[in-house]
C-alpha positions as CSV (number, residue, x, y, z in Angstrom):
1,M,-80.9,24.8,-49.6
2,R,-82.6,23.7,-52.8
3,K,-79.7,24.9,-54.9
4,L,-77.2,23.0,-52.7
5,S,-79.3,19.8,-53.1
6,V,-79.4,20.2,-56.9
7,A,-75.6,20.9,-57.0
8,L,-74.8,17.8,-54.8
9,A,-77.1,15.6,-56.9
10,T,-75.4,16.8,-60.1
11,V,-72.0,16.1,-58.7
12,A,-73.1,12.6,-57.5
13,L,-74.5,11.8,-61.0
14,S,-71.3,13.1,-62.7
15,I,-69.1,10.9,-60.5
16,G,-71.3,7.8,-61.3
17,T,-71.3,8.6,-65.0
18,V,-67.5,8.9,-65.2
19,S,-66.9,5.5,-63.6
20,I,-69.4,3.8,-65.8
21,E,-67.9,5.3,-69.0
22,A,-64.3,4.3,-67.9
23,H,-64.9,0.6,-68.3
24,H,-66.0,-1.3,-71.4
25,S,-66.6,-4.9,-72.5
26,A,-64.1,-7.2,-74.1
27,A,-66.8,-8.8,-76.2
28,M,-65.3,-7.4,-79.4
29,F,-62.4,-9.9,-79.2
30,D,-62.4,-13.6,-80.2
31,F,-60.8,-15.4,-77.2
32,S,-61.1,-18.8,-78.9
33,K,-58.3,-17.7,-81.3
34,R,-54.7,-16.5,-80.8
35,V,-52.7,-14.5,-83.3
36,T,-49.1,-13.3,-83.1
37,A,-47.5,-10.1,-84.4
38,E,-44.0,-8.7,-84.1
39,G,-43.2,-5.0,-84.3
40,V,-41.6,-1.9,-82.8
41,V,-43.4,-0.3,-79.8
42,K,-44.7,3.2,-80.8
43,D,-46.6,3.7,-77.5
44,I,-47.4,1.6,-74.4
45,R,-49.5,2.7,-71.5
46,V,-50.0,0.4,-68.6
47,I,-52.7,2.3,-66.7
48,N,-56.2,1.5,-65.4
49,P,-58.7,0.4,-66.5
50,H,-56.5,-1.5,-69.0
51,M,-53.2,-1.2,-70.9
52,S,-52.9,0.1,-74.4
53,L,-50.2,-0.7,-76.9
54,T,-49.4,0.5,-80.4
55,L,-47.0,-1.5,-82.5
56,V,-45.5,-0.6,-85.9
57,V,-45.7,-3.9,-87.8
58,S,-44.2,-4.7,-91.1
59,D,-45.6,-7.9,-92.7
60,A,-47.3,-9.1,-95.9
61,K,-50.0,-6.4,-95.5
62,G,-47.3,-3.6,-95.4
63,T,-46.1,-1.4,-92.6
64,R,-48.8,0.0,-90.3
65,E,-49.6,0.8,-86.8
66,I,-51.8,-1.7,-84.9
67,A,-53.5,-0.8,-81.6
68,F,-53.9,-3.4,-78.8
69,E,-55.4,-3.4,-75.4
70,G,-55.0,-5.7,-72.4
71,H,-55.3,-6.2,-68.7
72,S,-55.2,-3.8,-65.8
73,V,-52.0,-2.6,-64.1
74,N,-52.7,-5.1,-61.3
75,N,-52.8,-8.1,-63.7
76,F,-49.7,-6.9,-65.4
77,Y,-47.8,-6.8,-62.1
78,R,-49.1,-10.2,-61.0
79,A,-47.8,-11.6,-64.4
80,G,-44.3,-10.3,-63.7
81,W,-44.3,-7.0,-65.7
82,R,-42.5,-4.0,-64.2
83,P,-42.2,-0.4,-65.5
84,N,-39.7,0.1,-68.3
85,M,-39.7,-3.6,-69.1
86,V,-41.2,-2.6,-72.5
87,K,-40.2,0.8,-73.9
88,V,-40.9,2.9,-77.0
89,G,-38.6,1.6,-79.7
90,D,-38.3,-2.0,-78.4
91,K,-39.0,-4.8,-80.9
92,I,-41.5,-7.2,-79.2
93,K,-43.7,-10.1,-80.1
94,V,-47.4,-10.0,-79.0
95,T,-49.8,-12.9,-78.8
96,F,-53.4,-11.7,-78.8
97,A,-57.1,-12.5,-79.2
98,P,-58.1,-10.9,-82.5
99,R,-61.0,-8.5,-83.1
100,K,-64.2,-10.3,-84.1
101,D,-64.7,-7.8,-86.9
102,G,-61.5,-8.8,-88.6
103,L,-59.7,-5.4,-88.2
104,D,-56.2,-5.2,-87.0
105,G,-55.6,-5.3,-83.2
106,G,-56.8,-7.3,-80.3
107,F,-56.6,-8.2,-76.6
108,V,-53.0,-9.0,-75.5
109,S,-52.7,-12.4,-73.9
110,S,-48.9,-12.5,-73.8
111,F,-45.8,-10.7,-75.1
112,V,-42.1,-11.3,-75.4
113,T,-39.9,-8.4,-74.4
114,A,-36.9,-7.3,-76.4
115,E,-34.7,-9.2,-73.9
116,G,-36.7,-12.4,-74.5
117,R,-38.8,-12.4,-71.3
118,E,-42.3,-13.7,-71.8
119,I,-45.2,-12.2,-69.8
120,G,-48.5,-14.0,-70.1
121,F,-52.1,-13.3,-68.9
122,K,-55.3,-15.3,-68.6
123,P,-57.8,-13.5,-70.9
124,P,-61.3,-12.6,-69.6
125,G,-63.6,-15.6,-69.5
126,E,-60.9,-18.2,-70.3
127,A,-61.0,-21.2,-68.0
128,S,-58.2,-23.3,-69.4
129,A,-54.9,-22.9,-71.3
130,P,-55.1,-20.9,-74.5
131,P,-55.5,-22.6,-77.9
132,A,-52.6,-23.0,-80.3
133,T,-51.4,-19.7,-81.8
134,A,-51.7,-18.7,-85.5
135,T,-49.6,-16.2,-87.4
136,A,-50.8,-12.6,-88.0
137,G,-51.7,-13.4,-91.6
138,S,-54.3,-15.9,-90.5
139,A,-56.1,-13.6,-88.1
140,T,-59.4,-13.9,-90.0
141,T,-59.2,-17.6,-90.9
142,P,-61.1,-20.0,-88.8
143,N,-59.1,-22.4,-86.5
């Protein structure tokens, strides 16, 4: 009986730990700023707990891969996104809240598909319309 109790407690703790590790904060992003980037989709995964997107971007800094994250599947659907709307190889434009540490990447607030359809989201903690956008080259300059 004691072994069964220990085994059940271990399973319960493991399940609780997995769900805690699966979610993280968006505190690393500066939601008071907006930056845009255009590039070719290398990877997109719209899965819970949030989406991930990798773009191959060519700009003044050169050609590089930039990783983004964004809302959950539910929020994507409510914003009008549907599977295969954005595919690997598509050229898209992304508007995002940049990382506070100044590195490439950020939290996607909207994107324009290869067909020109805009899908937008309300970022975490944002109560009103987003501020004006800046270009990718000014991601680290204050507004």
